[in-house]
C-alpha positions in Angstrom: 104.4 49.3 104.6 101.2 48.6 102.7 101.2 47.1 99.2 100.5 50.2 97.2 103.0 52.3 99.2 105.6 49.6 98.6 104.8 49.5 94.9 105.0 53.2 94.3 108.1 53.7 96.5 109.8 51.0 94.4 108.6 52.9 91.3 110.2 56.1 92.5 113.4 54.2 93.1 113.2 52.6 89.6 113.1 49.2 91.3 111.1 47.1 88.8 111.9 43.9 90.6 110.2 45.0 93.8 107.3 46.4 91.7 106.9 42.9 90.1 106.9 41.2 93.5 103.9 43.3 94.4 101.8 41.6 91.7 99.7 38.4 92.2 100.6 35.5 89.9 97.1 36.0 88.2 97.5 39.8 88.0 96.0 41.9 85.2 97.0 45.4 84.2 95.4 47.9 81.8 95.9 51.5 80.7 95.3 53.5 77.5 98.6 52.3 76.0 98.8 48.7 77.3 95.1 47.8 77.5 95.4 44.1 78.5 98.5 42.7 80.2 98.8 39.5 82.3 101.3 39.2 85.2 104.3 38.2 83.2 103.8 41.0 80.7 103.1 43.7 83.3 106.3 42.8 85.1 108.2 43.0 81.8 106.6 46.3 81.0 107.9 47.9 84.2 111.3 46.5 83.6 111.3 47.9 80.1 110.0 51.3 81.1 112.3 51.7 84.1 115.5 50.5 82.4 115.0 52.6 79.2 113.9 55.8 80.8 116.6 58.0 82.3 114.9 60.9 83.9 111.6 59.6 85.4 110.4 61.4 88.5 107.3 60.2 90.3 105.0 61.8 92.9 102.2 59.7 94.4 99.5 59.7 97.1 97.7 56.6 98.2 94.1 57.8 98.5 92.7 54.6 99.8 93.8 51.1 100.6 92.2 48.2 102.4 92.5 44.4 102.0 90.2 44.4 99.0 91.8 47.2 97.0 92.8 50.8 96.7 93.2 54.0 94.8 96.3 56.1 94.1 96.9 59.4 92.3 100.3 59.8 90.7 102.1 62.3 88.6 104.9 61.0 86.4 107.5 63.4 84.8 109.8 62.1 82.1 111.2 62.5 78.6 109.4 60.5 76.0 112.3 58.6 74.4 110.9 58.5 70.9 110.5 62.2 70.5 112.7 63.7 73.3 109.7 65.7 74.5 109.0 66.3 78.2 105.8 64.7 79.6 103.8 65.2 82.8 101.3 62.4 83.0 98.6 62.7 85.7 97.3 59.2 86.5 94.5 57.8 88.7 95.1 54.2 89.5 92.6 51.7 90.9 93.5 48.3 92.4 92.0 45.0 93.4 94.1 43.2 95.9 94.2 39.5 96.8 96.4 37.9 99.5 98.1 41.3 100.0 99.2 41.5 96.3 97.9 43.4 93.3 95.4 41.3 91.3 94.0 44.1 89.1 95.7 47.4 88.3 94.0 50.0 86.1 95.7 53.3 85.2 93.4 56.0 83.9 94.8 59.1 82.1 93.9 61.3 79.2 95.5 59.7 76.2 95.0 63.0 74.2 96.7 65.0 76.9 99.5 62.6 77.0 99.9 62.5 73.2 99.9 66.3 72.9 103.0 66.3 75.2 104.7 63.2 74.0 104.1 63.5 70.2 103.8 67.3 69.7 101.7 68.6 66.9 100.6 65.2 65.6 99.4 64.4 69.1 97.6 67.7 69.4 95.8 67.4 66.1 95.2 63.6 66.0 95.9 62.2 69.5 92.2 61.8 70.2 91.8 59.5 67.1 91.8 55.7 67.1 94.5 55.9 64.4 97.1 57.5 66.7 96.1 55.5 69.7 96.4 52.2 67.8 99.7 53.2 66.3 101.1 54.0 69.9 99.6 50.8 71.2 101.2 48.8 68.4 104.6 50.3 68.9 104.4 49.8 72.6 103.4 46.1 72.2 106.2 45.6 69.8 108.7 47.1 72.2 107.4 44.9 75.0 107.8 41.8 72.9 111.4 42.8 72.2 112.0 43.5 75.9 110.5 40.2 76.9 113.0 38.4 74.5 115.9 40.1 76.3 117.1 38.4 79.5 116.8 40.6 82.7 
């Protein structure tokens, strides 16, 4: 099984440990909510998200993968815990691989589309603004700090 297939199959199975094992020790992750995470933080992020979420369902397709990198499209369906609202996040992920492991992982999705679903009216009206994006980022970073302080 190739690296990206292994990673997303583990994601479907809520296996954050195997997902973490797919990252290179110098890995870097970014998305609209977590814009700059090193290897330790990205592993903790997956642990936090997969142990706190109860109804995550994931569909994915590896579009391209070779020894240098790859592309994946995924659709994640879950309930946003803070509001109890249902979310369908459509994500395009790009990867740089090194030694068969993920060195760079970038998830691209519409923050405004996500915020409309996750936050409701405030996301619809203000989800495109830096104010809302920074508030979501700050809350997410704080939750990650707390999760990293908790033993796995």
